N, C-alpha and C positions, 0 to 999 in steps of 0.2 A: 397439553403435552409439552414439556420443556425439551428443547433440543439438548442432546448430550454435550457435555463440556468439551471444548477443544483444549487439550493440555499438551499435545505432542505434535511434532511435525507430521507424523504419519496420519493422525486424526484430521489435521487440517487439509492435507493433500487428498485424503479420502473424500472429505466433504466437497473439495474443489472438483474432483473427478465426477462425483455424483451430480453436482449442480452446474457443471461447465456448459456454457451456451452453445458451443460448437464441438463437433467431433475432433477437429484438428487440435484444438486447445486441450481437450480431454486426453488425446493420444500423447501430446507433448508432456503433460503432467505425468501420465503413466510411464513415459520413458525417462522420467526424472530430469526434465529440462525446465524446471521451475525454481525460482528463488523466492523465498518468503521475505518480503520487505518489512514486515512487522505489523503490529496492531495500531489502529487509528481510532481516535475518539469519535469522529464522524467522518463519513466518506461522502463528499458531494457528488452528485446532487441529491443523493438519497437521504442524507441526514442520519444514517444508521452507523453504529460502531461495527468494526470488523477488522479484517486483515486484507492486505493487498499482496498478490503474487505477480512476479514478472515471469511470463511463460514464453519460451522461445520454441518455434517449430523447427523441423528439420530443414525447411526451405527458407529460413531467415526471417520469418514473420514473428513479431513480438506483440504480445497482448499484456495488458494490465488487468488482471482479474481480481475483482473485489469479492470476498466472501463475507457477507454481512449477517449480523444477528438482528432479527426483527423481534425485539423484546415484548412487543404488544401481542403479536400473533404467535410467539414462541416457535419460530422457525428460522432456519438459515436460508438466505437467498444469495445469488451470485449474479454479477453483471460485469461487463467490461467498463472500465473508466478511462478517461482521456489523459489524466495526469495524476501524480501522486501528491496528496495534500500533506506535505511534510510538516506543516505547522501543527497538524493533528496527531503526529506520531507519539505513541505512549511508551515506547521501549526504553530500556536502560542498557548501559554498557558495562555495569559492574556486577551483573547477575552471574552466579556460577551455574554452568549448565545451559542448555538451550531452552528458550521460551518462545512461544508463538508471538508474543508481544514485541520481543526484541528483533526477531527475524534472523536470517542466516548470516548477515553481516552487520551487526549492531554498530560498529564503529563508523562504517560508511553511512549508515542510516542516520546516526547522530550528526555526522558532518553535514548531511543534506538538511536535516532539521535546523541546525545552527545557521546555515546559509539562508534558508527560508525566513528565519527570524530576522536576520540581518537585512534582507531585502525588504521585509515589511517595515522595519524601522526606518530604512532609508527612504522608502516611499512616503512615509509620514513627515520626514524632515526636509527632504529636498523638493524644490519646485519641479513640475513635470518637464520643463525644458532641460534642466540640468540632469535629470534622471536619464532622458533620452541620449544626451551627450555622453554620459558616463556608461551607458549600457546597463543600467541597474533598474530596468523596468520591472515592476512586480509581476510575479507569475512566471518568471524565467527560472524555474527550478528544473534540475535534471531528473530524468526518469530513472 
């Protein structure tokens, strides 16, 4: 059985609600306190493609919820992740209309993607001591 295709924000949020690991996260999504960050080629440590949502509770707690497609088992799965793998973002900023791959704020997501690429390049070019002095350690991407 193939999972239904996610083509809209509503379909993505419905899957996130259905698969949410906690009641608090589920409630926050139902109360529309979730931002879709976009689609990602692979989401570590799972190695599956999918989407990441930033979900905020009433009490100030924030979760990064990954809704992933297991293409081998033909199912959606969801799990919390610790950081956003911006280098794996697959969205675009020039698409007309909303797309689950671009997310709710594609220009901000693209800026984070560019920053992650810059940090990866600097980590390859600069020696470790200079990276620490300049504060450009890899992995310092914003959520």
